[in-house]
C-alpha positions as CSV (number, residue, x, y, z in Angstrom):
1,M,56.7,34.6,98.0
2,I,58.3,33.9,101.4
3,D,60.4,30.8,101.7
4,T,60.0,29.6,105.3
5,D,57.4,29.7,108.0
6,I,59.8,31.4,110.4
7,E,60.4,34.2,107.9
8,K,56.7,34.7,107.4
9,L,56.2,34.8,111.1
10,S,59.1,37.2,111.6
11,I,57.6,39.6,109.0
12,D,54.1,39.4,110.4
13,V,55.5,40.3,113.8
14,I,56.7,43.6,112.3
15,R,53.2,44.4,111.1
16,F,51.5,43.6,114.3
17,L,53.9,45.3,116.7
18,A,53.8,48.5,114.6
19,A,50.0,48.4,114.3
20,E,49.5,47.7,118.0
21,A,51.9,50.5,119.1
22,V,50.0,53.0,117.0
23,E,46.7,51.7,118.4
24,K,47.9,52.0,122.0
25,A,49.1,55.5,121.4
26,K,45.8,56.4,119.6
27,S,48.1,58.2,117.2
28,G,50.4,57.4,114.3
29,H,50.8,56.0,110.8
30,P,50.3,52.3,110.8
31,G,49.6,51.6,107.1
32,M,53.1,52.3,105.7
33,C,54.7,50.1,108.4
34,I,52.4,47.2,107.6
35,G,52.9,47.5,103.8
36,N,56.7,47.6,104.1
37,A,57.3,44.9,106.7
38,C,58.7,42.6,104.0
39,T,61.1,45.2,102.7
40,A,62.3,46.1,106.2
41,Y,62.9,42.4,106.9
42,A,64.9,41.9,103.7
43,L,67.1,44.9,104.4
44,W,67.8,44.2,108.1
45,T,68.3,40.4,108.0
46,R,69.6,39.8,104.5
47,I,71.4,42.9,103.3
48,M,72.7,45.4,105.8
49,N,75.8,45.1,107.9
50,F,75.5,46.4,111.4
51,N,76.3,45.5,115.0
52,A,73.7,46.4,117.6
53,A,76.4,46.0,120.3
54,D,78.5,48.7,118.6
55,P,76.0,51.1,117.0
56,R,78.8,53.6,116.3
57,W,80.8,51.2,114.2
58,I,82.1,53.5,111.5
59,N,81.6,51.0,108.6
60,R,78.1,50.1,109.4
61,D,75.5,50.3,106.6
62,R,73.2,53.3,107.1
63,F,69.4,53.0,107.0
64,V,67.4,56.2,106.5
65,L,63.6,56.2,107.0
66,S,62.8,59.2,104.9
67,A,59.1,58.4,105.3
68,G,59.6,59.2,108.9
69,H,55.9,59.1,109.8
70,G,56.3,55.4,109.6
71,S,58.6,55.5,112.6
72,M,57.2,52.4,114.3
73,L,58.7,50.4,111.4
74,L,62.1,51.6,112.4
75,Y,61.6,51.2,116.1
76,T,60.3,47.7,115.6
77,M,63.3,46.7,113.6
78,L,65.7,48.1,116.1
79,H,63.9,46.2,118.9
80,L,63.9,42.9,116.9
81,C,67.6,43.3,115.8
82,G,68.9,43.7,119.3
83,Y,69.5,47.4,119.8
84,D,68.7,49.1,123.1
85,W,64.9,48.9,122.6
86,S,62.6,46.9,124.7
87,L,59.0,45.9,124.1
88,A,58.1,48.3,126.8
89,D,59.7,51.1,124.8
90,L,57.5,50.2,121.8
91,K,54.4,50.4,124.1
92,Q,55.4,54.0,125.0
93,F,55.1,55.1,121.4
94,R,54.5,58.9,121.1
95,Q,54.5,59.4,124.8
96,V,56.4,62.2,126.6
97,D,60.1,61.5,127.2
98,S,59.9,58.1,125.6
99,K,62.5,56.6,123.1
100,T,59.7,56.4,120.5
101,P,58.7,59.9,119.4
102,G,56.3,60.4,116.6
103,H,59.1,60.8,114.1
104,P,62.6,59.4,114.4
105,E,65.1,61.6,116.2
106,Y,68.8,61.4,115.7
107,D,70.5,59.1,118.2
108,I,73.4,56.9,116.9
109,D,73.5,54.9,120.1
110,L,69.9,53.9,119.6
111,G,70.5,53.1,115.9
112,I,68.7,56.2,114.5
113,E,71.0,57.7,111.8
114,V,69.2,61.0,111.2
115,T,66.1,62.9,112.3
116,T,63.4,62.5,109.7
117,G,59.8,63.4,109.3
118,P,59.7,66.5,107.0
119,L,59.3,64.6,103.8
120,A,62.3,64.1,101.5
121,A,64.7,65.4,104.1
122,G,65.9,61.9,104.9
123,L,66.5,61.1,101.2
124,S,68.5,64.3,100.9
125,N,70.5,63.4,104.0
126,A,71.3,60.1,102.5
127,V,72.8,61.8,99.5
128,G,75.1,63.6,101.9
129,M,75.9,60.3,103.6
130,A,76.8,58.8,100.2
131,I,79.1,61.7,99.4
132,C,80.7,61.4,102.7
133,Q,81.4,57.6,102.3
134,K,83.0,58.3,98.9
135,Y,85.2,61.0,100.4
136,L,86.2,58.9,103.4
137,A,87.0,56.0,101.2
138,N,89.2,58.2,99.0
139,Q,90.9,59.7,102.1
140,F,91.6,56.6,104.1
141,N,91.1,53.4,102.1
142,R,94.3,51.7,100.9
143,E,94.8,48.6,98.9
144,G,93.6,45.6,100.9
145,F,92.1,47.9,103.5
146,P,88.5,48.9,102.7
147,V,88.0,50.9,105.9
148,F,85.0,52.7,104.5
149,D,82.9,50.7,102.1
150,Y,79.4,50.9,103.6
151,N,76.2,51.6,101.7
152,I,73.2,53.8,102.4
153,Y,69.7,52.5,102.2
154,V,66.6,54.7,102.1
155,L,63.0,53.9,102.4
156,C,60.9,56.8,101.0
157,G,57.2,57.3,100.0
158,D,55.0,59.2,97.7
159,G,55.3,62.3,99.8
160,C,59.1,62.3,99.6
161,Q,58.8,62.0,95.8
162,Q,56.4,64.9,95.6
163,E,58.5,67.3,97.6
164,G,60.8,69.4,95.5
165,L,63.7,68.7,97.9
166,S,63.9,65.1,96.6
167,S,64.2,66.4,93.0
168,E,67.1,68.7,94.0
169,A,69.0,66.0,95.9
170,S,68.3,63.2,93.5
171,S,69.5,65.3,90.6
172,L,72.8,65.9,92.3
173,A,73.1,62.3,93.3
174,G,72.7,61.2,89.7
175,H,75.3,63.8,88.5
176,L,77.8,62.5,91.1
177,A,77.0,58.8,90.2
178,L,76.7,57.8,93.9
179,D,76.5,54.1,93.4
180,N,76.6,53.5,97.1
181,L,73.1,54.9,97.5
182,V,70.0,52.6,97.2
183,V,66.5,54.3,97.5
184,I,63.5,52.1,97.9
185,Y,60.3,53.9,96.9
186,D,57.2,52.7,98.7
187,D,54.8,53.2,95.8
188,N,51.5,52.6,97.7
189,H,49.4,55.2,95.8
190,I,48.0,56.7,99.0
191,S,48.4,60.0,100.7
192,I,46.5,61.9,103.4
193,D,44.0,63.3,100.9
194,G,43.3,59.9,99.2
195,D,44.7,58.3,96.1
196,T,47.9,60.0,94.9
197,A,46.3,60.3,91.5
198,L,44.4,63.3,92.8
199,S,47.6,65.3,92.4
200,F,50.6,63.1,91.4
201,T,50.6,61.2,88.1
202,E,54.1,61.7,86.8
203,D,56.3,58.6,86.0
204,V,58.7,58.6,88.8
205,A,60.8,55.8,87.3
206,K,61.4,57.8,84.1
207,R,62.2,60.9,86.1
208,Y,64.9,59.1,87.9
209,E,66.2,57.6,84.7
210,A,66.5,61.1,83.5
211,Y,68.5,62.0,86.6
212,G,71.0,59.3,85.6
213,W,69.9,56.7,88.2
214,N,69.6,52.9,87.8
215,V,65.9,52.1,88.1
216,I,64.4,48.8,89.1
217,V,60.6,48.4,89.1
218,L,58.9,45.7,91.2
219,D,55.2,45.1,90.6
220,G,53.0,43.0,92.9
221,D,52.1,43.8,96.5
222,G,55.4,44.4,98.2
223,N,55.4,41.0,99.9
224,D,57.8,39.1,97.6
225,L,60.8,38.7,99.8
226,E,63.0,37.1,97.1
227,A,62.2,39.7,94.5
228,I,63.0,42.5,97.0
229,T,66.2,40.8,98.1
230,E,67.3,40.3,94.5
231,A,66.5,43.9,93.5
232,V,68.6,45.2,96.4
233,Q,71.5,42.9,95.6
234,D,71.4,44.0,92.0
235,A,71.5,47.6,93.3
236,K,74.6,46.8,95.4
237,S,76.3,45.4,92.3
238,E,75.7,48.6,90.3
239,T,79.0,50.5,90.0
240,Q,78.1,53.6,88.0
241,R,74.8,55.0,89.3
242,P,72.6,55.3,92.4
243,T,69.6,53.0,92.3
244,L,65.9,53.6,92.8
245,I,63.8,50.5,93.5
246,K,60.2,51.3,92.9
247,V,58.1,48.8,94.8
248,R,54.4,48.6,94.3
249,T,53.1,48.2,97.8
250,H,49.7,48.3,99.5
251,I,49.2,50.5,102.5
252,A,47.9,48.4,105.5
253,L,48.3,45.2,103.5
254,G,46.0,42.5,104.9
255,A,43.7,44.9,106.8
256,P,40.4,44.0,105.0
257,N,38.5,47.2,105.4
258,K,41.4,49.7,105.3
259,Q,44.0,48.4,102.9
260,D,44.6,50.9,100.1
261,T,42.7,53.6,101.8
262,A,43.7,57.0,103.2
263,A,42.2,55.8,106.5
264,A,45.3,53.7,107.1
265,H,47.7,56.5,106.5
266,G,47.6,58.8,109.5
267,A,45.3,57.2,112.1
268,P,45.2,53.9,114.1
269,L,43.4,51.1,112.4
270,G,41.1,50.4,115.3
271,A,41.1,47.3,117.5
272,D,38.5,45.5,115.4
273,E,40.4,46.0,112.2
274,I,43.6,44.8,113.9
275,R,41.8,41.6,114.9
276,L,40.6,41.1,111.4
277,M,44.1,41.7,110.0
278,K,45.5,39.1,112.5
279,E,42.9,36.6,111.3
280,H,43.9,37.3,107.7
281,Y,47.5,36.4,108.5
282,G,46.6,33.4,110.6
283,W,47.5,35.1,113.9
284,D,45.8,34.6,117.2
285,P,43.6,37.8,117.4
286,D,43.6,37.7,121.2
287,T,47.3,38.3,121.4
288,E,48.7,41.8,122.0
289,F,52.4,42.9,121.6
290,H,53.3,39.3,121.1
291,C,56.5,38.1,119.6
292,P,57.1,34.3,119.8
293,D,60.4,33.2,121.2
294,E,61.3,31.5,118.0
295,V,61.0,34.9,116.2
296,Y,63.3,36.5,118.7
297,D,65.7,33.5,118.2
298,H,65.5,33.9,114.4
299,Y,66.4,37.6,114.5
300,R,69.2,36.9,116.9
301,S,70.5,34.2,114.5
302,K,70.3,36.5,111.5
303,C,72.1,39.3,113.3
304,A,74.7,36.9,114.6
305,E,75.5,36.0,111.0
306,K,76.6,39.6,110.6
307,Q,79.2,39.3,113.4
308,G,81.6,37.7,111.0
309,A,81.7,40.8,108.8
310,Y,82.1,43.0,111.8
311,D,85.0,40.8,113.3
312,T,86.7,40.7,109.9
313,W,86.6,44.5,109.7
314,Q,88.0,44.9,113.2
315,T,90.9,42.6,112.4
316,M,91.5,44.5,109.2
317,F,91.4,47.8,111.0
318,A,93.9,46.6,113.6
319,D,96.3,45.7,110.8
320,Y,95.6,49.0,109.1
321,S,96.4,50.8,112.3
322,Q,99.8,49.1,112.3
323,Q,100.6,49.8,108.6
324,Y,99.0,53.3,108.5
325,P,99.2,54.7,112.0
326,D,98.9,58.3,110.9
327,L,95.7,57.6,109.0
328,A,94.2,55.6,111.9
329,R,95.1,58.4,114.3
330,Q,93.3,60.9,112.1
331,I,90.2,58.8,112.2
332,G,90.4,58.5,116.0
333,D,91.0,62.2,116.5
334,A,88.1,63.1,114.2
335,L,85.8,60.8,116.2
336,A,87.0,62.5,119.4
337,G,86.4,65.9,117.9
338,K,90.1,66.7,118.1
339,L,91.5,69.1,115.4
340,P,94.9,68.2,113.9
341,F,96.6,71.4,114.9
342,N,96.2,74.5,117.0
343,L,94.2,77.0,114.9
344,D,96.0,79.9,116.5
345,D,99.2,78.9,114.7
346,L,97.7,79.6,111.3
347,L,94.8,82.0,112.0
348,P,95.4,85.2,110.1
349,T,95.3,88.6,111.8
350,F,94.2,91.6,109.8
351,E,95.7,95.1,110.2
352,G,93.6,97.9,111.6
353,G,93.0,100.8,109.3
354,T,92.4,98.7,106.3
355,T,89.1,97.9,104.7
356,L,87.8,94.4,103.8
357,A,84.4,92.7,103.4
358,T,83.9,90.0,105.9
359,R,83.1,87.5,103.1
360,Q,86.6,88.2,101.7
361,A,88.1,87.9,105.2
362,S,86.3,84.5,105.5
363,G,87.9,83.4,102.3
364,K,91.3,84.3,103.6
365,V,90.7,82.4,106.8
366,L,89.6,79.4,104.8
367,N,92.8,79.6,102.6
368,A,94.9,79.7,105.8
369,L,93.2,76.9,107.7
370,M,91.5,74.4,105.3
371,P,94.6,72.9,103.7
372,K,95.4,71.5,107.2
373,L,91.9,70.4,107.9
374,P,91.2,67.5,105.5
375,L,88.0,66.4,107.2
376,V,86.3,69.7,106.5
377,V,84.6,70.0,103.1
378,G,83.2,73.1,101.5
379,G,80.7,74.1,98.8
380,S,78.3,76.7,97.5
381,A,75.0,76.9,95.7
382,D,76.4,78.3,92.5
383,L,77.7,81.4,94.2
384,T,81.3,80.5,94.8
385,P,82.9,83.8,93.6
386,S,80.3,85.7,95.7
387,N,80.5,83.6,98.8
388,N,84.4,83.2,98.8
389,T,84.0,79.7,100.1
390,L,86.5,78.0,97.7
391,F,90.0,77.6,99.1
392,E,93.1,77.1,97.2
393,G,93.8,73.5,96.3
394,A,90.4,72.2,97.3
395,G,89.5,70.5,94.1
396,D,85.9,69.7,93.1
397,F,84.2,66.6,94.4
398,Q,82.9,64.9,91.2
399,R,82.0,61.5,90.1
400,D,85.7,61.0,88.9
401,N,87.3,62.8,91.9
402,H,86.1,61.6,95.3
403,G,89.0,63.4,96.8
404,G,87.7,66.8,95.9
405,R,86.9,68.9,99.0
406,Y,84.5,71.3,97.3
407,I,81.0,70.4,96.4
408,R,79.3,72.2,93.5
409,Y,75.7,72.1,94.7
410,G,74.3,74.0,91.8
411,V,71.2,76.2,92.5
412,R,69.8,73.8,95.0
413,E,69.9,75.6,98.4
414,H,67.4,73.3,100.2
415,A,69.1,70.2,99.1
416,M,72.5,71.7,99.9
417,G,71.4,72.2,103.5
418,S,70.0,68.7,103.9
419,I,73.0,67.1,102.1
420,M,75.3,68.9,104.5
421,N,73.3,67.5,107.4
422,G,73.9,64.0,106.0
423,I,77.6,64.6,105.8
424,A,77.7,66.1,109.3
425,V,76.1,63.0,110.9
426,S,79.2,60.9,109.9
427,G,80.9,62.2,113.0
428,L,84.1,62.4,110.9
429,V,83.6,65.0,108.2
430,R,82.3,68.5,108.8
431,P,80.7,70.4,106.0
432,Y,80.2,74.1,105.3
433,S,78.7,75.8,102.3
434,G,77.6,79.2,101.1
435,T,74.7,81.1,99.7
436,F,73.2,84.6,100.2
437,L,71.6,85.2,103.5
438,V,68.2,85.9,101.9
439,F,68.3,82.3,100.4
440,S,68.3,80.8,103.9
441,D,64.6,80.9,103.3
442,Y,65.0,78.1,100.8
443,M,67.2,76.2,103.4
444,R,64.9,76.8,106.3
445,G,63.8,73.1,106.7
446,A,67.4,71.8,106.7
447,I,68.5,74.5,109.1
448,R,65.6,73.8,111.5
449,I,66.3,70.0,111.5
450,A,70.0,70.7,112.1
451,S,69.0,72.7,115.1
452,I,66.7,70.1,116.5
453,A,69.2,67.3,116.0
454,K,72.3,69.5,116.9
455,Y,74.2,68.5,113.7
456,P,77.5,70.4,113.5
457,T,76.6,71.9,110.1
458,I,78.2,75.2,109.1
459,F,76.0,77.5,107.0
460,V,77.9,80.4,105.5
461,F,75.6,83.3,104.5
462,T,77.0,86.3,102.6
463,H,75.4,89.5,101.3
464,D,73.9,89.8,104.8
465,S,72.0,93.1,104.6
466,I,70.8,96.0,102.5
467,G,74.5,96.6,102.0
468,L,74.5,94.3,99.0
469,G,73.0,97.3,97.2
470,E,71.8,97.1,93.6
471,D,70.2,93.7,93.6
472,G,67.4,95.3,95.6
473,P,64.7,94.1,98.1
474,T,64.4,90.5,96.7
475,H,68.0,89.9,97.6
476,Q,68.3,92.2,100.6
477,P,67.7,90.2,103.9
478,V,65.9,92.2,106.6
479,E,64.1,89.6,108.7
480,H,66.5,86.8,108.3
481,L,68.8,87.5,111.3
482,A,65.8,87.5,113.6
483,T,64.5,84.2,112.2
484,L,67.8,82.5,112.6
485,R,68.2,83.8,116.2
486,A,64.7,82.4,117.0
487,L,66.0,78.9,116.5
488,P,67.0,77.0,119.6
489,N,70.4,75.3,119.5
490,F,71.5,77.6,116.5
491,L,74.4,80.0,116.8
492,T,74.1,83.1,114.5
493,F,77.4,84.9,114.0
494,R,77.5,88.4,112.4
495,P,81.1,89.6,112.7
496,A,82.0,93.3,112.7
497,D,85.2,93.0,110.8
498,A,87.9,90.7,109.4
499,N,89.3,89.8,112.8
500,E,85.9,89.0,114.3
501,T,85.4,86.8,111.2
502,A,88.6,84.9,111.8
503,H,87.7,84.3,115.5
504,A,84.2,83.3,114.6
505,W,85.7,80.6,112.3
506,K,88.0,79.5,115.1
507,Y,85.2,79.2,117.5
508,I,83.0,77.3,115.0
509,L,85.7,74.8,114.1
510,E,86.7,74.2,117.7
511,H,83.1,73.6,118.9
512,P,81.4,71.0,116.7
513,T,78.4,70.8,119.0
514,G,75.6,72.1,116.8
515,P,74.8,74.1,113.7
516,V,76.0,77.7,113.1
517,G,75.2,80.4,110.6
518,L,78.0,82.8,109.7
519,C,76.6,86.0,108.2
520,L,79.0,88.1,106.2
521,T,79.0,91.3,104.3
522,R,79.3,92.0,100.6
523,Q,80.7,95.5,101.2
524,G,84.0,96.4,102.7
525,L,84.3,97.2,106.4
526,P,87.0,99.0,108.4
527,V,89.2,96.6,110.2
528,L,89.3,97.3,114.0
529,D,92.7,97.9,115.6
530,Q,93.5,94.7,117.5
531,N,95.8,96.7,119.8
532,R,92.7,98.3,121.1
533,H,90.0,95.7,120.5
534,D,90.6,92.1,121.4
535,S,88.4,90.0,119.1
536,A,90.2,86.8,120.2
537,T,88.6,87.0,123.7
538,G,85.5,88.9,122.7
539,V,84.0,86.8,120.0
540,P,83.8,83.6,122.0
541,K,81.8,85.5,124.6
542,G,79.3,86.6,122.0
543,A,79.5,90.3,122.9
544,Y,82.2,92.6,124.2
545,C,83.1,96.2,124.7
546,L,85.0,98.0,122.0
547,V,84.9,101.2,124.0
548,K,84.4,100.7,127.7
549,V,83.8,103.6,130.1
550,D,83.3,103.5,133.9
551,K,80.0,105.3,134.1
552,P,78.5,105.3,130.6
553,D,75.9,108.0,129.7
554,C,74.6,105.7,127.0
555,L,75.2,102.3,125.4
556,I,75.4,101.7,121.7
557,L,75.1,98.1,120.7
558,A,75.6,96.8,117.2
559,T,76.5,93.8,115.0
560,G,78.3,93.3,111.7
561,S,78.6,96.3,109.4
562,E,76.8,98.6,111.8
563,V,79.5,98.4,114.4
564,A,81.5,100.9,112.4
565,L,78.6,103.3,112.6
566,A,78.4,102.7,116.3
567,M,82.1,103.5,116.7
568,A,81.9,106.6,114.6
569,A,78.8,107.8,116.6
570,G,80.7,107.2,119.8
571,E,83.5,109.4,118.7
572,T,81.0,112.2,117.7
573,L,79.3,111.9,121.1
574,G,82.6,111.9,122.9
575,R,83.5,115.2,121.3
576,E,80.3,116.5,122.9
577,G,81.2,115.2,126.3
578,V,79.1,112.1,126.2
579,N,80.6,108.9,127.6
580,A,79.3,106.2,125.2
581,Q,80.0,102.5,125.8
582,I,80.3,100.8,122.4
583,V,79.4,97.1,122.3
584,S,79.9,94.6,119.4
585,M,77.5,91.7,119.6
586,P,78.7,89.1,117.0
587,C,76.7,86.2,118.5
588,W,73.8,86.8,120.8
589,E,73.4,83.1,121.7
590,L,77.0,82.9,123.0
591,F,76.5,86.1,125.0
592,E,73.5,84.5,126.7
593,Q,75.7,81.7,127.9
594,Q,78.0,84.0,129.8
595,S,77.8,84.8,133.5
596,Q,75.4,87.5,134.7
597,A,78.4,89.4,136.0
598,Y,79.9,89.5,132.6
599,K,76.7,90.4,130.9
600,D,76.2,93.3,133.4
601,E,79.7,94.5,132.6
602,V,79.0,94.7,128.9
603,I,75.5,96.0,129.2
604,P,75.3,97.7,132.6
605,P,71.8,97.5,134.0
606,T,72.2,101.0,135.5
607,C,72.5,102.6,132.1
608,T,69.1,102.7,130.5
609,A,69.9,105.0,127.6
610,R,70.6,102.4,125.0
611,V,70.7,102.3,121.2
612,G,70.6,99.1,119.1
613,V,72.0,99.3,115.5
614,E,71.5,96.7,112.9
615,A,70.6,96.8,109.2
616,A,67.7,94.4,109.9
617,V,64.3,94.4,111.6
618,E,64.1,95.3,115.3
619,L,62.6,91.9,116.4
620,G,64.7,90.6,119.4
621,W,66.6,93.8,120.2
622,H,64.4,94.9,123.1
623,K,66.0,92.2,125.2
624,Y,69.1,94.4,125.1
625,I,67.9,97.9,124.6
626,G,64.8,97.7,126.7
627,C,61.3,99.0,125.9
628,A,62.5,102.6,126.0
629,G,65.6,102.0,123.9
630,E,66.2,103.4,120.5
631,F,66.7,101.3,117.4
632,V,68.4,102.2,114.2
633,G,67.6,99.7,111.6
634,M,65.0,98.5,109.1
635,T,61.2,98.8,109.3
636,R,60.4,97.7,105.8
637,F,62.0,95.9,102.8
638,G,65.0,97.3,101.1
639,S,65.6,99.2,97.9
640,S,67.8,98.9,94.8
641,G,70.8,101.2,94.5
642,P,74.4,101.7,95.5
643,Q,74.8,100.4,99.0
644,Q,75.8,103.7,100.6
645,K,72.8,105.4,99.1
646,V,70.5,102.6,100.3
647,F,71.9,103.0,103.9
648,E,71.2,106.7,103.7
649,K,67.7,106.1,102.3
650,F,66.8,104.1,105.4
651,G,68.5,106.3,107.9
652,I,71.2,103.8,109.0
653,T,74.0,106.3,109.3
654,T,76.4,107.7,111.9
655,D,74.2,110.8,112.2
656,A,71.1,108.7,112.8
657,V,72.9,106.8,115.6
658,V,74.0,110.0,117.2
659,A,70.5,111.4,117.1
660,A,69.1,108.1,118.6
661,A,71.6,108.3,121.4
662,R,70.5,111.8,122.2
663,R,66.9,110.8,122.3
664,A,67.7,107.8,124.5
665,M,69.4,110.2,127.0
666,G,66.5,112.6,126.8
667,S,68.6,115.3,125.2
668,D,68.7,117.1,121.9
669,R,72.4,118.1,122.3
């Protein structure tokens, strides 16, 4: 089963360190770590290329622990393989401000490739990683210079396989024939409720065969080092399909009273059970957090063997930089977050007095910029003509065209979001994709993880209000802007016209510091005159005055399509002698980052007669309009019909804004 005593000892150390860290924390998931110690050892010592001294090496193999509840398995391997993890760090498992949170949190310098925990998210991220590698290889590799030839290895469990997200992502991976992706399925038959047979009896291997994957099935107990190694090597040699290796394991292998039980899944084994397990493996039961020196030496030796591959690549890349300096410079610039040209040189400007939907304006911006941004890739969830996310000359990314810059995700919104997150963590390629705003519900898990981890993922959402009209309330978002704005670290843009859309894209592309949502209209909107309204300086500040007055009688604040209503209401009020300050608020989060002086200039605290206008629910608006402010928007779900009639039905009109302003001022004039 295991060839040498030192290998057995080295695998056993993984089991005990993981179990003891969970025990010390009195919290965690020890069983999965114990059952997969042999698999982890095989991957990290025999298969993967990495360099702990250079964790950002762009050609490292990627390891994704999709079963993120088993985080101590990853933390233990990083410690043993020489990353910046001490034994003291392991002892701080699940403690506040430690390196060892309950689930892995994205930190390349610590060797953690993605944030995982929500099941199947990691597997889906890995599909994005695999797409990204294929694209980078096509973009940069040249004969004799395999700059990007890394593989992606995933460890997932029964929970990952049950989540629908894994089906979406795995289906697309099979369609794209991502042969650089190897998923090891920890088939231990146990979930929190008990035996997986309670709810999960499908044949996962046959399902993956139907997806077009190469499937390898390993029976036994998950402790056959040679069989696991051979299976992964076979997977690496596969050149047409991604591979699923289904390994029959046993949760908490060797724990006599808790092996193969749900008790080993989400709770510490208990000190007595750990003693019994140590006795089973021939380990001194009185030791705690013990790793023999010879085991540390063994891991150092195994990792030192990988130095040759790293050094060879460095030499190759130095030669590559001499022969292909432009390509090498592109890589360096991308890693530094530097764009290849000044966006202002190509950013379109739209003429005032015309009418254009912001989704169409977005498409025009993409056509202007994307041909010069080869490390930005697009896509859509089967809504390309509606989202306007395809730019001229993009080409489709397919199994026979890894140079395509447009991914056809199909009707797989959740997978699309998670796959984009996997692309985004490359640090080189930035993804965007489109769907309707209402379907951000399907993507919520991916959007939330992007916000936690600060992935620079770009989510394009069109059909952003009841303005989409005839499709009715199932497709008309009313609560979605509020839910996106509720996310920490997430920027929600809702531009008022074509020029605000252009400058929103400019800001997004120049600031790859976290995820963004760009919410765009289906219906046409009047284009604001740029001689009077400066979107270029206003959009980056999140809110700005379209009509500024010295001593406003009232403030009318609006976003997106409702800015036009605010402007028209201001003109009506002006004819009545009312000085209304009109404010466009394309991104609340950016506005909150401005100085208090600027915020007070845009929303003067002395003016308490305020109206907020947005074709969405009121949640969040009181921060700007105050408790006494008026709100013109939605209080219920939408209705099917022509968009203008729908706006009239719900009282989102110029007349309604004027009436609200009068009420706010305490006047009926």
